[in-house]
N, C-alpha and C positions, 0 to 999 in steps of 0.2 A: 218223777215226783214221788211223794210218799213221805216216809220218815227216814232219818238217817239210820243206817244199819246199826242195830244194837250190838254191843260187844257181848261176849259170852256171859258176863256178869249182869248185863242189862236185858237179857232175854226175858220176854213176858209171855204169859199164857193167856190166850183170849178165850172167853167163854163162848163156845159155839153151840151150846145146848139151847133147846127151846125154852123160852122164858116161862112157860107154864110148868116145866119140870122143876121140882124142888131139890136144892142141894144145900149144903151147910156152909158154903163159901160166903164171906161177907160181900155185900153188894153196895155199889153206889150207882146213882142215876145221873144221866147227862141229858138235860133238857135242851132241845135245839130250837132255833127260831121258827121252824116249821111246826112247832108244838109236838113233834115226835120226841119221845123219851126212850133212850136206850139204857139197858141195864148191863153193868160190867162187874165181873168179879175183880177184886183187888186185894192187895195186902198193904198194910200200913207203910211198908218200906218201899213201895213203888214210888218213883219220882213223877213229877209233872210230865216229863217227856215220855216216860213209860205209859202213863195214862193216855197221852196223845197217840202213842203207838197202838194202844188197844182200840181207840176210836177209829184209827185208820184201818185196822184189821176188820173191824165190824162194818164201817160205813164208807171206806175208801176216800176219806177226806184227808188230804195231805197234812202232815203235822204243821208245816210252816204256814198253813192257812187257818189253823185252829187258834182261837183265843178262848181258854177255859177259865171261868171265874167262879169264886165261891165267896159269899158274904161280901160282895162288891169289891173283891180283890182278885186280880189276875194271878193264876197259879204260876209259880216259879218252876221252870223246867228242871232245875238242879236240886230242888228240895224234895224231901219225901212228903207223901200225903199226910203223914202224922205230924211232921214239922209245920204243915200248913193247916192244921186243925181239922182235917178231913176225917170223918169217922163213918162207920157203917150207916147206910140208909140216907146219907146226905144226898141232896140233889144239887148238882153243879150246872152251870150255864155254859153253853157253847155257842159262840158266834164265829163267823168266818171273816178273815181279812179279805180285802178286795185285791 
């Protein structure tokens, strides 16, 4: 399980730093049903699938089990976050498929 292997152009960097450390990378937040919120570095050209890969790296939730939404719309795996109107400091919602 997990995520499909990214191609070289799809490789993502996961923020492994302590969330109390400050860096200048833009962040988005993923709220989970458990009320846990995870913080991820991102770039606007990341796709929905790359975001799922970042969640997998941080939480070990397989990509195929993730449903991520923003403003009541499911993220499209093939579109960039910018194309889906995701900007710095947005909070997205993650639910799991059964």
